[in-house]
C-alpha positions in Angstrom: -16.6 65.8 -56.3 -14.2 68.6 -55.6 -12.1 66.5 -53.3 -11.7 63.9 -56.0 -10.7 66.3 -58.8 -8.3 68.1 -56.4 -6.7 64.8 -55.4 -5.4 64.0 -58.9 -1.6 63.4 -58.9 -0.8 66.3 -61.2 -2.2 68.9 -58.8 1.2 70.0 -57.6 2.7 70.6 -61.1 3.3 74.3 -62.1 0.1 75.9 -63.3 -2.1 72.8 -62.7 -3.7 74.1 -59.5 -5.6 76.8 -61.4 -6.7 74.3 -64.0 -7.9 71.8 -61.4 -9.9 74.6 -59.7 -11.4 75.6 -63.0 -12.4 72.0 -63.9 -13.8 71.5 -60.4 -15.9 74.6 -60.6 -17.1 73.9 -64.1 -18.0 70.3 -63.1 -20.1 71.5 -60.2 -21.9 74.1 -62.4 -22.7 71.5 -65.1 -23.9 69.0 -62.5 -26.2 71.7 -61.0 -27.8 72.5 -64.3 -28.3 68.8 -65.0 -29.9 67.8 -61.7 -32.2 70.8 -61.7 -33.6 69.6 -64.9 -34.5 66.2 -63.4 -37.3 65.2 -61.0 -36.3 64.8 -57.3 -36.4 61.0 -57.7 -34.3 61.0 -60.8 -31.8 63.4 -59.2 -31.3 61.2 -56.2 -30.8 58.2 -58.4 -28.0 60.1 -60.1 -26.6 60.9 -56.7 -26.6 57.3 -55.6 -24.7 56.4 -58.8 -22.3 59.2 -58.2 -21.8 58.0 -54.6 -21.2 54.4 -55.7 -18.7 55.6 -58.4 -16.7 57.6 -55.8 -16.8 54.7 -53.4 -16.2 51.7 -55.6 -14.4 53.0 -58.6 -12.5 56.0 -57.5 -12.1 54.8 -54.0 -11.9 58.4 -52.6 -10.5 58.1 -49.0 -12.0 54.6 -49.0 -9.2 53.0 -46.8 -9.6 55.8 -44.2 -13.4 55.5 -44.2 -13.3 51.7 -43.7 -10.7 51.9 -41.0 -12.4 54.6 -39.0 -15.8 52.8 -39.2 -14.1 49.6 -38.1 -12.3 51.3 -35.2 -15.5 53.0 -34.1 -17.7 49.9 -34.4 -15.4 47.0 -33.5 -18.3 44.6 -33.5 -19.1 45.2 -37.1 -18.2 42.6 -39.7 -16.3 43.5 -42.9 -19.6 43.2 -44.9 -21.4 45.5 -42.5 -18.6 48.0 -42.7 -18.8 48.0 -46.5 -22.6 48.4 -46.4 -22.2 51.4 -44.0 -19.6 52.9 -46.3 -21.9 52.5 -49.3 -24.5 54.5 -47.4 -22.0 57.1 -46.5 -20.9 57.9 -50.0 -24.4 57.9 -51.3 -25.5 60.3 -48.5 -22.7 62.7 -49.3 -23.7 62.7 -53.0 -27.4 63.1 -52.2 -26.5 66.1 -50.0 -24.5 67.7 -52.8 -27.2 67.1 -55.3 -29.9 68.5 -53.0 -27.8 71.7 -52.4 -27.5 72.2 -56.1 -31.3 71.9 -56.4 -31.8 74.7 -53.8 -32.9 77.2 -56.5 -36.0 75.0 -57.0 -37.0 75.6 -53.4 -39.0 78.8 -53.5 -41.6 78.6 -50.7 -42.2 77.1 -47.3 -44.4 74.5 -49.0 -41.5 73.5 -51.2 -39.2 72.9 -48.3 -41.9 71.2 -46.2 -42.2 68.6 -49.0 -38.6 67.7 -48.4 -38.1 67.9 -44.6 -40.2 67.8 -41.5 -39.2 70.4 -38.9 -41.0 71.1 -35.7 -39.9 74.5 -34.2 -41.7 74.0 -30.9 -38.6 73.2 -28.7 -36.6 76.0 -30.2 -39.4 78.6 -29.9 -40.1 77.6 -26.3 -36.4 78.0 -25.3 -36.0 81.4 -27.1 -39.1 83.2 -25.9 -40.8 82.5 -29.2 -37.7 83.3 -31.2 -37.0 86.7 -29.7 -33.9 85.6 -27.8 -30.6 84.8 -29.5 -29.4 81.1 -29.6 -26.6 78.8 -30.7 -27.6 76.0 -33.0 -25.2 73.1 -33.1 -25.2 70.3 -35.6 -22.9 67.9 -37.4 -22.2 66.8 -41.0 -25.0 64.3 -40.6 -28.1 63.4 -42.7 -28.7 66.5 -44.9 -27.3 69.2 -42.8 -27.4 71.8 -45.6 -31.1 71.2 -46.2 -31.8 71.4 -42.5 -30.2 74.9 -42.4 -32.1 76.1 -45.4 -35.4 74.8 -43.9 -34.7 76.3 -40.5 -34.0 79.7 -42.1 -37.2 79.6 -44.1 -39.6 78.1 -41.6 -38.3 79.2 -38.2 -35.7 82.0 -38.1 -32.8 83.0 -40.4 -29.4 81.5 -39.4 -26.0 82.9 -39.5 -23.8 79.9 -40.4 -20.1 79.7 -39.5 -18.3 78.3 -42.5 -14.7 77.5 -43.4 -13.6 78.8 -46.7 -12.8 76.3 -49.5 -9.5 76.3 -51.3 -11.4 76.7 -54.6 -12.7 80.3 -54.3 -15.2 79.9 -57.1 -16.8 76.9 -55.6 -16.7 78.5 -52.2 -18.6 81.5 -53.5 -21.1 79.4 -55.3 -21.8 77.2 -52.3 -22.3 80.2 -50.1 -24.7 81.7 -52.7 -26.8 78.6 -52.4 -26.7 78.6 -48.6 -27.9 82.2 -48.5 -30.5 81.9 -51.2 -33.5 82.0 -48.9 -32.6 84.3 -46.0 -29.6 82.7 -44.2 -26.2 84.3 -44.0 -22.7 83.0 -43.6 -19.7 84.2 -41.6 -16.2 82.8 -42.1 -14.6 81.2 -39.1 -11.8 83.8 -38.9 -14.4 86.5 -38.4 -16.8 84.5 -36.2 -15.8 85.7 -32.8 -16.6 89.3 -33.4 -19.6 88.8 -35.7 -21.0 85.9 -33.6 -21.1 87.8 -30.4 -22.7 90.8 -32.0 -25.3 88.6 -33.7 -26.2 86.8 -30.4 -26.5 90.1 -28.6 -29.0 91.3 -31.2 -31.1 88.2 -30.9 -29.8 86.2 -33.9 -29.2 82.5 -34.3 -25.6 81.3 -34.8 -25.3 77.9 -36.5 -22.1 75.9 -35.9 -21.1 72.4 -37.2 -19.2 71.0 -34.3 -18.3 67.4 -35.3 -14.9 67.9 -37.1 -11.4 68.0 -35.7 -9.8 71.3 -34.8 -6.1 71.3 -35.9 -5.3 74.3 -33.8 -7.0 73.0 -30.6 -5.4 71.7 -27.5 -8.7 70.4 -26.2 -9.5 66.7 -26.5 -12.6 64.6 -26.1 -13.6 61.0 -26.3 -15.4 60.7 -29.6 -16.8 57.3 -30.5 -14.4 55.7 -28.1 -11.3 57.4 -29.5 -9.3 60.5 -28.5 -9.9 63.5 -30.8 -9.5 67.3 -30.7 -12.7 69.2 -30.3 -14.0 72.5 -31.4 -15.4 74.4 -28.4 -16.7 77.4 -30.2 -20.4 76.7 -29.8 -20.0 76.3 -26.0 -17.9 79.4 -25.8 -20.5 81.5 -27.7 -23.5 80.2 -25.7 -22.0 80.7 -22.3 -20.3 84.0 -23.1 -23.5 85.5 -24.5 -25.8 83.7 -22.0 -28.0 82.3 -24.6 -29.6 78.8 -25.0 -27.8 76.1 -27.0 -29.7 73.6 -29.2 -28.6 70.6 -31.1 -30.4 70.1 -34.4 -29.9 66.7 -36.2 -31.3 66.0 -39.6 -31.9 62.3 -40.6 -33.7 60.4 -43.3 -37.2 59.4 -42.4 -37.5 56.5 -44.9 -40.0 58.0 -47.3 -37.6 60.1 -49.4 -37.9 63.0 -46.8 -35.9 64.1 -43.9 -36.9 64.8 -40.3 -35.2 67.2 -37.9 -34.8 66.5 -34.2 -34.1 69.5 -31.9 -32.6 69.1 -28.4 -32.1 71.9 -25.9 -28.9 71.3 -23.9 -29.1 72.2 -20.3 -26.8 75.1 -19.3 -28.5 76.1 -16.1 -25.6 74.8 -13.9 -22.9 76.3 -16.1 -21.2 79.7 -16.3 -18.5 81.2 -18.5 -15.3 79.5 -17.6 -12.9 77.0 -19.1 -14.2 74.0 -17.2 -17.8 74.7 -18.0 -17.1 75.3 -21.7 -15.5 71.8 -21.8 -18.6 70.4 -20.0 -21.0 71.9 -22.4 -18.9 70.7 -25.3 -19.2 67.2 -23.9 -22.9 67.5 -23.6 -23.7 68.5 -27.1 -21.0 66.2 -28.6 -22.7 63.2 -26.8 -25.9 64.0 -28.7 -24.1 64.0 -32.0 -22.4 60.8 -31.1 -25.7 59.1 -30.3 -27.0 59.8 -33.8 -23.8 58.5 -35.4 -24.0 55.3 -33.5 -27.7 54.8 -34.4 -27.4 55.9 -38.1 -23.6 55.6 -39.0 -24.3 55.7 -42.7 -25.6 59.2 -42.5 -22.4 60.8 -41.0 -19.6 62.3 -43.1 -16.9 59.7 -42.5 -14.8 61.2 -45.4 -13.4 63.6 -42.9 -10.8 62.0 -40.6 -12.2 63.1 -37.3 -9.3 61.7 -35.4 -6.4 63.0 -37.4 -5.3 65.3 -34.6 -5.9 62.9 -31.8 -2.6 61.1 -32.0 -4.0 58.0 -33.7 -4.1 56.6 -37.2 -4.1 59.3 -39.9 -5.4 59.4 -43.5 -3.1 59.4 -46.5 
């Protein structure tokens, strides 16, 4: 929604940037009030319509999405690629709508009605939650709902976030993310705050599936060269804490389920080569989910824009 409004051609005219930001913020606020007045089923129907509108009418980043899906899945037909893309746009819209409905989630029972989350693997690997940990995920399924559920049902998270250009929307999104016990830290402050948190036994959550424009580290991602964010591996090995991958996916009954994987670090230590190795290990888990459920990944971000290959407009 925000990306669409901010992409309008007049955005670079004098004085228009502030107007676009104000319109974007107001649109999100109105949408939030509207979907909170609906039932969950009705709200998700609205989300699917919104996703179809952005995909088929607006065409937001459509060429890039189609091309990147095709390059990542060369065996898919044009019809299959379109079907995947339809699911992608709908999933993004559903995620947005669900986030806007977070104020309606007031108890563990409320969140359990939306998502299944078994904490056994995490608790076993962290001495029943007493030890610090790094939780890695991607923009997959309903990653925002997973974070909320984890914070309410297992242990509060500190989520590393990147600030949005629209400060009002950025503030509103972070208010929703921290509504039920989680906290956020901006990426520019993450090194200092993240290490302190882990030393105190906290859980640091990192989305590690997007490109890193400032990185000189590359990885094979879905068969193509891409830059990689190694922060999660750095934190885990530096602080000597376990690293988990949590992936949220649709379970087919209107709910979501969360899978938790502990990544083996027993053969690794804190050095450049082992940071790269650990990064490859958790990235492989994320890749596996994308290959199995491609419609649930956030293809609207050009993962390969810093890999020396085709770039978005």
